[in-house]
C-alpha positions in Angstrom: -27.5 -17.6 48.5 -28.9 -19.0 44.9 -27.2 -22.2 44.1 -25.5 -22.0 40.6 -26.6 -24.3 37.9 -24.4 -27.3 37.0 -24.4 -29.8 34.1 -24.7 -33.4 34.5 -21.1 -33.7 35.2 -21.2 -31.3 38.0 -19.4 -28.5 36.4 -20.8 -25.0 37.2 -22.6 -23.2 34.4 -21.9 -19.4 33.6 -24.7 -17.1 33.1 -26.8 -17.6 30.1 -25.3 -21.2 29.6 -27.5 -24.3 29.8 -27.5 -28.0 29.3 -30.2 -29.5 27.1 -32.0 -32.7 27.7 -29.9 -34.7 25.1 -26.6 -33.5 26.8 -25.7 -30.9 24.4 -25.1 -27.2 25.4 -26.6 -23.7 24.4 -25.6 -20.2 25.1 -28.4 -17.4 24.7 -27.9 -13.5 24.9 -29.7 -10.5 23.5 -28.2 -7.9 21.4 -28.7 -4.0 21.9 -31.5 -4.2 19.4 -33.4 -6.5 21.8 -33.1 -9.6 19.5 -32.6 -13.1 20.9 -29.6 -15.1 19.8 -28.2 -18.6 20.8 -25.4 -20.9 19.7 -25.1 -24.7 20.3 -22.2 -27.2 21.0 -21.8 -30.9 21.9 -19.4 -30.2 24.7 -19.1 -27.4 27.2 -15.4 -26.6 26.1 -16.8 -26.3 22.5 -19.6 -23.9 23.7 -17.1 -21.8 25.8 -14.9 -21.6 22.7 -17.7 -20.2 20.7 -18.6 -17.9 23.5 -15.0 -16.2 23.6 -15.2 -15.7 19.7 -18.7 -14.0 20.3 -17.1 -11.9 23.0 -14.1 -11.0 20.7 -16.5 -10.0 18.0 -18.3 -7.7 20.5 -15.1 -6.0 21.6 -13.9 -5.6 17.9 -17.2 -4.2 17.0 -18.3 -7.1 14.7 -22.1 -7.6 14.3 -23.5 -10.5 16.2 -26.1 -11.0 13.3 -23.2 -11.7 10.9 -23.6 -15.3 11.0 -26.7 -15.3 8.7 -25.4 -12.7 6.4 -24.3 -13.9 2.9 -22.0 -12.2 0.3 -25.0 -11.7 -1.9 -26.7 -9.7 1.0 -23.8 -7.4 1.2 -23.8 -7.1 -2.7 -27.5 -6.1 -2.6 -26.8 -3.5 0.0 -23.6 -2.2 -2.0 -26.0 -1.9 -4.9 -28.4 0.3 -3.1 -25.7 2.7 -1.5 -22.9 2.7 -4.2 -22.7 6.3 -5.4 -20.3 8.3 -7.7 -19.8 5.8 -10.5 -20.6 6.4 -14.1 -23.6 4.4 -15.2 -21.8 2.3 -17.8 -19.1 1.5 -15.0 -21.7 0.6 -12.5 -23.7 -1.6 -15.0 -20.5 -3.5 -15.8 -19.8 -4.1 -12.2 -23.2 -5.5 -11.8 -22.9 -7.6 -14.9 -19.6 -9.1 -13.6 -20.9 -10.0 -10.1 -24.4 -11.3 -11.1 -22.7 -13.6 -14.0 -19.7 -14.9 -12.1 -20.2 -14.4 -8.2 -23.8 -14.5 -7.3 -24.4 -18.2 -7.8 -21.1 -19.2 -6.3 -19.1 -17.3 -3.8 -21.9 -15.0 -3.2 -24.0 -17.7 -1.5 -21.3 -18.2 1.2 -22.1 -16.9 4.8 -19.8 -13.8 5.3 -18.4 -15.1 8.4 -17.2 -18.5 6.9 -15.3 -17.0 4.2 -11.3 -17.1 4.5 -8.6 -15.6 2.4 -8.0 -19.0 1.0 -11.7 -19.1 -0.3 -11.1 -16.0 -2.3 -7.9 -17.4 -4.0 -9.5 -20.7 -4.5 -12.4 -18.9 -6.3 -10.0 -16.9 -8.5 -8.2 -20.1 -9.5 -11.5 -21.6 -10.4 -12.4 -18.8 -12.7 -9.3 -19.3 -14.5 -9.0 -23.1 -14.5 -12.6 -24.1 -14.8 -14.4 -21.1 -16.3 -11.4 -20.3 -18.5 -11.7 -16.6 -17.9 -8.7 -14.2 -18.9 -6.9 -12.4 -16.1 -8.4 -9.2 -17.2 -11.9 -10.5 -16.6 -10.9 -11.8 -13.2 -9.5 -8.3 -12.6 -12.9 -6.9 -13.0 -14.6 -9.5 -10.9 -12.1 -8.7 -8.1 -12.8 -5.0 -8.5 -16.4 -5.2 -7.6 -15.9 -8.0 -5.0 -13.3 -6.1 -3.2 -15.8 -3.2 -2.8 -18.5 -5.5 -1.5 -16.1 -6.9 1.1 -15.0 -3.5 2.0 -18.5 -2.5 2.8 -18.6 -5.7 5.0 -15.7 -4.3 7.1 -17.3 -0.9 7.3 -20.5 -2.1 8.5 -18.9 -4.4 11.0 -19.4 -7.9 9.5 -15.5 -8.5 9.0 -12.4 -7.4 10.7 -10.5 -6.9 7.6 -11.2 -7.2 3.6 -10.1 -10.8 3.0 -9.6 -10.0 -0.6 -6.9 -7.6 0.0 -4.0 -8.7 -2.3 -5.7 -11.6 -3.5 -5.5 -10.7 -7.2 -1.8 -9.6 -6.9 -1.0 -12.9 -5.2 -2.8 -14.9 -8.2 -0.7 -12.9 -10.7 2.4 -13.6 -8.9 1.7 -17.3 -8.6 0.7 -17.7 -12.2 3.1 -15.0 -13.8 0.0 -13.3 -15.0 0.8 -9.7 -14.9 -0.6 -7.8 -17.8 2.1 -6.9 -20.4 2.4 -3.3 -20.8 0.8 -2.1 -23.9 3.1 -1.7 -26.8 2.9 1.2 -29.4 3.5 0.7 -33.0 7.0 1.5 -34.2 7.5 4.7 -36.6 7.9 2.2 -39.5 4.6 0.1 -38.4 2.8 3.4 -38.1 4.1 4.5 -41.6 2.9 1.1 -43.2 -0.3 1.5 -41.4 -1.2 4.9 -42.6 0.0 4.3 -46.0 -2.2 1.3 -46.5 -5.2 3.2 -45.3 -4.5 5.9 -47.8 -3.8 3.8 -50.8 -6.2 0.9 -50.5 -9.6 1.6 -51.9 -11.4 -1.0 -49.7 -10.2 0.7 -46.5 -9.8 4.5 -47.4 -13.0 5.3 -45.5 -11.3 4.2 -42.3 -8.5 6.6 -42.7 -10.0 9.8 -41.1 -10.9 8.2 -37.8 -7.8 6.2 -37.4 -5.6 9.0 -38.6 -7.4 11.4 -36.0 -6.8 8.7 -33.1 -3.0 8.7 -34.1 -2.8 12.4 -34.1 -4.8 13.4 -31.0 -4.6 10.2 -28.6 -8.3 10.3 -28.1 -9.9 7.3 -26.2 -12.3 5.3 -28.3 -15.3 6.7 -26.6 -14.1 10.3 -27.1 -13.4 10.1 -30.9 -16.7 8.2 -31.6 -18.6 10.7 -29.5 -16.6 13.6 -31.3 -19.2 16.1 -32.8 -18.5 18.7 -35.4 -19.6 21.2 -33.0 -16.4 20.2 -31.0 -14.0 21.1 -33.8 -12.8 24.7 -34.3 -11.2 24.8 -37.7 -10.5 28.6 -37.4 -8.3 28.0 -34.3 -7.4 24.4 -35.0 -8.6 22.8 -31.9 -10.7 20.0 -30.7 -12.8 20.5 -27.4 -13.2 17.1 -25.4 -16.1 17.4 -22.8 -18.0 14.1 -23.3 -17.4 10.4 -24.2 -19.8 8.0 -26.0 -20.4 4.6 -24.2 -22.0 1.4 -25.2 -23.3 -0.9 -22.3 -25.6 -3.4 -21.2 -28.6 -2.1 -19.1 -30.5 -4.2 -16.5 -33.1 -5.2 -18.8 -30.7 -7.0 -21.1 -30.7 -4.4 -23.9 -27.6 -2.5 -25.3 -27.7 1.2 -25.4 -25.5 4.0 -26.3 -25.2 6.9 -23.8 -23.2 10.0 -23.2 -20.8 10.5 -20.3 -19.0 13.3 -19.0 -15.3 12.6 -18.4 -14.4 10.9 -15.1 -12.2 13.6 -14.0 -11.7 17.3 -14.8 -8.5 16.4 -16.5 -10.7 14.6 -19.1 -12.1 17.8 -20.1 -9.5 19.4 -22.5 -8.7 21.3 -25.7 -6.4 19.5 -28.1 -4.5 21.5 -30.8 -4.9 20.1 -34.1 -1.8 18.9 -36.1 -2.0 19.1 -39.8 -2.7 15.4 -40.4 -5.7 15.7 -38.1 -7.0 18.6 -39.8 -6.7 17.1 -43.1 -8.4 13.9 -41.9 -11.4 15.7 -40.7 -11.9 17.7 -43.8 -11.6 14.5 -45.8 -14.2 13.0 -43.7 -16.6 15.9 -44.1 -16.0 15.9 -47.9 -16.5 12.1 -48.2 -19.7 12.4 -46.2 -21.0 15.0 -48.7 -20.1 13.2 -51.8 -21.9 9.9 -50.5 -24.8 11.9 -49.0 -24.2 10.5 -45.6 -25.8 12.5 -42.8 -25.7 11.9 -38.8 -29.0 10.3 -37.8 -28.1 9.6 -34.2 -29.4 11.6 -31.2 -28.1 10.2 -28.0 -28.9 11.9 -24.7 -29.5 15.2 -26.7 -26.2 15.0 -28.4 -26.1 14.7 -32.3 -24.3 15.9 -35.3 -21.5 13.2 -34.7 -18.3 13.3 -36.8 -17.8 9.5 -37.5 -20.8 7.7 -38.6 -21.4 4.6 -40.8 -23.1 4.6 -44.1 -26.7 4.5 -42.3 -25.8 7.6 -40.4 -25.3 5.9 -36.9 -22.5 6.3 -34.5 -19.4 3.9 -34.5 -18.4 1.9 -31.5 -15.2 0.1 -30.2 -16.3 -3.4 -31.4 -16.7 -2.2 -34.9 -13.5 -0.4 -35.0 -11.5 -3.3 -33.7 -13.1 -5.6 -36.1 -12.0 -3.3 -38.9 -8.6 -3.1 -37.6 -8.2 -6.9 -37.6 -9.2 -6.9 -41.3 -6.8 -4.1 -42.2 -4.0 -5.8 -40.5 -4.7 -9.1 -42.2 -5.1 -7.7 -45.7 -1.9 -5.2 -45.2 0.2 -8.0 -44.1 -0.9 -10.1 -47.1 -0.2 -7.2 -49.5 3.4 -6.9 -47.9 3.9 -10.6 -48.6 2.6 -10.3 -52.2 4.9 -7.5 -52.9 7.8 -8.9 -51.0 11.4 -8.7 -52.0 13.5 -11.7 -50.8 16.6 -9.3 -50.3 14.7 -7.2 -47.8 13.7 -7.8 -44.3 10.0 -7.5 -44.2 8.2 -5.4 -41.4 4.6 -6.5 -40.9 1.7 -4.9 -38.8 1.5 -6.5 -35.3 -2.0 -7.4 -33.8 -3.2 -4.2 -32.2 -6.4 -2.4 -30.9 -7.9 1.1 -30.8 -6.1 1.7 -27.6 -2.6 0.8 -29.2 -3.4 4.1 -31.3 -3.7 6.2 -28.2 -0.4 4.6 -26.9 1.4 5.1 -30.1 0.4 8.8 -30.0 1.7 9.2 -26.5 5.0 7.4 -27.4 5.5 9.8 -30.6 4.9 12.7 -28.2 7.7 11.3 -25.7 10.1 10.6 -28.6 9.8 14.1 -29.8 10.8 15.6 -26.4 7.6 17.4 -25.6 7.4 18.4 -21.9 5.7 15.8 -19.9 3.2 18.3 -18.3 1.9 19.1 -21.7 1.6 15.4 -22.6 -0.4 14.9 -19.4 -2.6 17.7 -20.4 -3.3 16.6 -24.0 -4.0 13.0 -22.9 -6.4 13.8 -20.1 -4.4 12.1 -17.4 -5.6 13.2 -14.0 -2.6 11.5 -12.4 0.9 12.5 -13.6 2.2 9.0 -12.6 0.3 7.5 -15.4 2.1 9.9 -17.8 5.5 9.4 -16.2 5.1 5.3 -16.4 4.7 5.7 -20.3 7.3 8.4 -20.5 9.9 6.5 -18.6 9.3 3.4 -20.8 9.8 5.3 -24.0 12.8 7.2 -22.8 14.5 4.1 -21.6 14.3 2.7 -25.1 15.4 6.0 -26.5 18.4 6.1 -24.2 19.5 2.6 -25.4 19.4 3.8 -29.1 21.1 7.1 -28.3 24.0 5.5 -26.4 24.4 2.9 -29.4 24.6 6.0 -31.8 27.2 7.4 -29.5 29.1 3.9 -29.2 29.1 3.9 -33.2 30.4 7.6 -33.2 33.3 6.7 -30.8 34.2 3.6 -32.8 34.3 5.4 -36.0 36.6 8.5 -34.5 38.9 6.6 -32.4 
């Protein structure tokens, strides 16, 4: 019978265990691919603790080569195999990761990461990098996908970033405030200012169309005259204009199809929208403006600048900020101390879509019709907005009822 090997303290060593000349211990094994691996420890107890961890990894299906793999390695794999994303979305994910994660958390070995490391990293992004929670949200989106791939490929037992963003928001009370629509009075002030102010009249058509259709920014900037049917008073939505960074560092416009089938829709034109579009057409003829943009084979865009180039979200939001400023200044200049003043709040292009939705809800239109017009693929998105609006309406209606009772009783 072969005598079993022992260490210098007379303890029997297991198969694949050995003691080195300096008194430390190692454990060696081969994986199914034939590759040799080894671990080291100063004491036999520590070595066997590592062995048990390896055996547990094996039984749980965790890859034994995970010790050498970094988060960046998994990200590179994710980039190669990720499918089904719109190009601008994919480019934005890559931009977020490579700018904020790659040189920091990305260099960590995947097996050394803990949930606390993810939390610490997100806190660092807010406290040291001064990022907004919306930016951290975008970073989390791509990092969570990369770590999900690590779970799928057997590098991790579970996704250590699960709920990390939610916990961050809870601990800092950073939940994003729900978007607020313009009130009816604010909407009236905004529209009347655009109609009457010579400096901003050229912005009236596009913002009026947004208020009367609920089109997303990319949908309205990508709108073509071919998509408008003045005979049947309809607008066909079947694409969106995007503006994003490519890997070469340059910025480009591109045309994307809607993310879901619900995004492809036909919107009936209300009178104000039809009037605004006809006004835009007339203005362009009078000023000699023609569309010069051809993007992915699409041309004949409705809303172009004086050079004939398409508009983009950044330009529109800058215009809105100037409009708010000058409109509110005009209100102050014409103010009557006896009246309570109403000013335009700070808002963005997306607020106009939310305002359109709110007006639909307030008018009592069927929620399924609202979902269809907005292009929501998930009815819950529509219902969330509907619930918020009707909650406020209910308060107002009950107050009206209360006043009625007081006057009658």
